C-alpha positions in Angstrom: -0.4 0.0 0.3 1.4 3.6 -0.5 3.2 5.5 1.8 1.7 6.5 4.9 2.9 10.2 4.1 -0.4 10.8 3.4 -3.8 10.9 5.7 -4.6 7.1 6.6 -7.4 5.5 5.5 -9.1 4.8 8.9 -12.5 3.6 9.7 -14.8 1.9 12.6 -14.6 -1.8 12.4 -18.2 -2.8 10.4 -18.8 -6.4 9.3 -17.5 -9.6 9.3 -13.6 -9.7 10.5 -11.6 -12.6 11.8 -8.4 -12.6 14.0 -5.1 -13.2 13.3 -1.7 -13.2 15.0 1.6 -11.2 14.3 4.1 -14.3 13.8 7.3 -12.1 13.9 8.1 -8.3 13.1 11.6 -7.0 12.1 12.2 -2.9 12.6 13.7 -1.3 9.5 14.0 1.9 11.5 12.1 3.6 14.1 9.4 3.8 12.1 9.0 1.6 9.7 8.5 -2.5 10.6 7.7 -5.8 8.7 5.5 -7.9 10.2 4.2 -11.5 9.2 0.7 -12.5 10.5 -1.1 -16.0 11.0 -3.2 -16.6 7.3 -6.4 -17.5 8.3 -7.8 -20.3 6.8 -9.2 -19.7 3.4 -7.6 -16.8 3.0 -6.0 -16.2 -0.7 -5.1 -13.0 -2.8 -4.0 -12.3 -5.9 -0.1 -10.4 -6.1 -0.5 -7.0 -5.6 -4.3 -7.2 -3.1 -4.1 -5.6 0.0 -5.6 -6.8 3.1 -7.5 -4.7 5.7 -5.9 -5.3 9.0 -7.1 -3.6 12.6 -7.1 -3.0 16.2 -9.0 -1.2 18.9 -12.1 -0.8 16.6 -9.6 1.0 13.6 -8.8 -0.8 10.0 -6.0 0.3 7.2 -5.2 -1.8 4.3 -2.0 -2.8 3.3 -0.9 -4.2 0.6 0.8 -7.6 0.3 4.8 -8.6 0.8 4.3 -12.4 0.4 3.6 -14.4 -2.0 -0.2 -16.9 -2.0 2.2 -19.5 -1.9 3.9 -18.7 1.6 2.5 -20.1 4.9 2.2 -16.3 6.2 1.2 -12.2 5.4 3.4 -10.2 4.8 3.1 -6.9 5.5 5.5 -3.7 5.2 4.6 -0.5 8.0 4.9 3.2 7.9 4.3 5.0 11.3 2.3 8.3 10.6 2.3 9.9 14.3 -1.0 11.5 16.1 -3.3 13.6 14.8 -2.6 12.5 11.5 -2.3 8.4 12.1 -4.6 6.4 14.3 -4.1 2.9 13.6 -0.3 3.0 12.9 0.6 3.9 16.5 -1.2 1.2 17.8 -0.1 -1.5 15.3 3.1 0.0 16.0 3.0 -1.0 19.8 2.7 -4.6 18.8 5.0 -7.1 19.0 5.3 -11.0 17.5 2.2 -13.2 19.3 -0.5 -10.1 19.4 -3.7 -10.9 18.3 -5.1 -8.2 15.1 -8.4 -8.2 13.4 -8.4 -8.9 9.6 -10.7 -9.3 6.9 -11.7 -12.3 5.0 -11.1 -11.4 1.3 -8.4 -9.4 0.0 -9.3 -6.2 -2.7 -8.0 -4.6 -5.3 -7.2 -4.3 -9.0 -3.2 -3.4 -8.6 -2.3 -6.6 -10.5 0.7 -8.5 -12.3 -0.3 -7.6 -16.3 2.1 -10.5 -18.3 0.7 -9.2 -21.6 3.9 -7.0 -21.4 7.1 -8.2 -22.4 9.0 -5.2 -19.8 7.7 -4.8 -16.2 8.7 -1.6 -14.8 7.8 -0.9 -11.2 7.8 2.7 -9.6 7.8 2.7 -5.6 8.6 4.4 -2.4 9.2 3.7 0.8 6.2 0.9 1.7 4.7 1.1 -1.6 8.1 -1.7 -2.7 5.1 -4.2 -0.9 3.8 -5.5 -3.8 5.9 -5.4 -6.6 7.6 -8.0 -4.3 4.5 -10.2 -4.3 4.4 -9.7 -8.0 8.3 -11.1 -8.3 8.0 -13.8 -5.0 5.0 -15.5 -7.0 6.3 -15.0 -10.7 9.6 -16.8 -9.3 7.4 -19.0 -7.3 5.6 -20.3 -10.1 9.0 -20.5 -12.7 7.1 -18.1 -14.6 8.6 -17.0 -18.0 8.9 -14.4 -21.1 9.0 -11.4 -18.6 12.2 -9.1 -17.5 11.4 -6.3 -14.6 13.3 -3.1 -13.5 12.0 -2.6 -10.5 12.8 1.4 -9.4 12.6 2.0 -5.0 12.8 5.5 -3.6 12.4 7.2 -0.3 14.0 9.7 1.7 16.8 7.6 3.3 18.5 4.8 2.5 17.4 2.3 5.6 14.3 3.1 4.4 14.5 0.7 1.3 13.9 -2.8 3.6 13.9 -5.0 0.7 17.5 -3.6 -0.6 19.3 -6.3 0.0 16.6 -9.4 -1.0 16.4 -7.6 -4.4 20.4 -7.2 -4.8 20.6 -10.9 -4.3 17.8 -10.7 -6.9 19.9 -8.9 -8.9 22.8 -11.1 -8.4 20.8 -14.4 -9.1 19.2 -13.2 -12.5 20.5 -10.1 -14.1 19.1 -11.5 -17.3 15.5 -10.9 -16.2 15.7 -8.5 -13.0 17.2 -4.9 -12.8 17.3 -2.9 -9.6 17.8 1.0 -8.6 17.2 2.2 -5.6 17.5 5.6 -5.1 17.7 8.5 -2.2 15.8 12.3 -2.0 17.8 13.6 0.6 21.3 12.4 -0.4 22.5 16.2 1.8 21.5 14.8 4.8 24.1 13.0 7.6 21.3 9.8 7.4 22.7 9.5 4.2 26.0 10.0 5.0 27.0 6.5 3.6 25.1 6.7 0.5 26.6 6.0 -3.1 24.0 5.3 -4.8 21.2 6.9 -6.8 20.4 10.2 -5.7 16.9 11.6 -6.6 13.3 11.5 -6.0 12.8 7.9 -8.2 9.5 10.0 -10.3 12.4 12.2 -12.0 14.3 9.5 -12.6 12.3 7.2 -14.1 12.7 8.1 -17.7 16.1 8.1 -18.4 16.4 4.9 -16.9 13.8 3.7 -19.2 16.3 5.2 -21.8 18.7 3.2 -20.3 17.4 -0.2 -20.6 16.2 0.6 -23.7 13.0 0.1 -23.1 10.0 0.5 -25.9 6.1 1.5 -24.9 4.5 -1.1 -27.1 6.3 -4.1 -25.4 6.2 -2.5 -21.3 3.6 -1.9 -18.4 5.1 1.2 -15.7 3.5 0.5 -12.8 3.5 3.0 -9.8 2.9 3.1 -5.7 3.7 4.3 -2.6 3.2 8.7 -2.7 0.2 9.7 -4.3 2.6 13.4 -5.2 4.7 10.8 -7.2 2.7 8.4 -8.7 0.8 11.5 -10.4 4.0 13.0 -11.7 4.9 9.7 -12.9 1.9 9.6 -15.1 2.0 12.9 -16.3 5.8 12.1 -17.4 5.4 9.2 -19.2 1.6 8.9 -20.1 2.2 11.4 -23.0 4.8 9.4 -24.5 3.1 6.4 -24.6 4.2 4.3 -21.8 0.9 2.5 -20.1 1.1 3.5 -16.1 -0.7 1.0 -14.1 -1.5 3.0 -10.4 -2.3 1.9 -7.0 -5.6 3.5 -6.4 -6.9 2.5 -3.2 -6.9 6.0 -1.8 -9.4 6.9 -5.3 -11.9 3.9 -5.1 
C-alpha cells in the first residue's frame, strides 16, 4: 500500500472480521517495520492485492508483501504519528504473539499484467510491497517471458527495507531483473554513507527507461507509493505513450 505520508484511511470496524496473530516483526527504522501474520483458513489473494487489518476498532488496508504460496501474510508498515495516524501508532506497539483483526478477503485491482514483456515497477518506501508479492510469486511459479525493472525510492537509505532481497535477486538473475534504489535527500547526515542513485524516484524514471532501451508498446509501468509521485510519473510518461498502472486505493 502507498506510503503513510498521506493521511491514513481510517474507519470504524464494521462487518465481518477474523482474528490473526503476529508471527514475527522486523524493525527497519524507528518508523518502519515488517510483520508476518498468521494466514486465516481459506484466505487467498492475487499478488498486488491488499488486506485490511485493525485493532482497537480501527482498520486500514495494507498491500501484501508475501506471495500467495507463502505460509504467512507479510506487510511493510510506516508509522504515521498522531494526530495524522490513528492505527499505525497502535500497530507500532504490537509484537509477535499479539492478535489483530483481519478482513477475510483481499481486494484490489493493482495486479500483475502478464501481457507485457517489460515490467517496470516504481515505488516509494512501503509502495514496494505489491511488487515484491508479484516478483516472489513469479519466481515461485517458475514463470517466464518477462523482465523486471524496479525503481525503489525513499528519503533515507535505511527505509529501503527490501534492498538486500532485491540486490540478491539481481545477482542471481541479472538477465531478468534490474534494480535501482535511490534516495531523495542525499545531503542529509543520515545518508552520509550512501553511494547509489540520488533524486526522487519519479524524476529518474525517464532516464532509466532510455538506459534500459525499453519501448512503450512492450512495457507496462506500475507506480505505487506517495500519490504525488504517482501523479508525476503519469504526467511524465503517459503523454509519451507509456502505459502507467497506478495503485488507486485512496481513490476507490
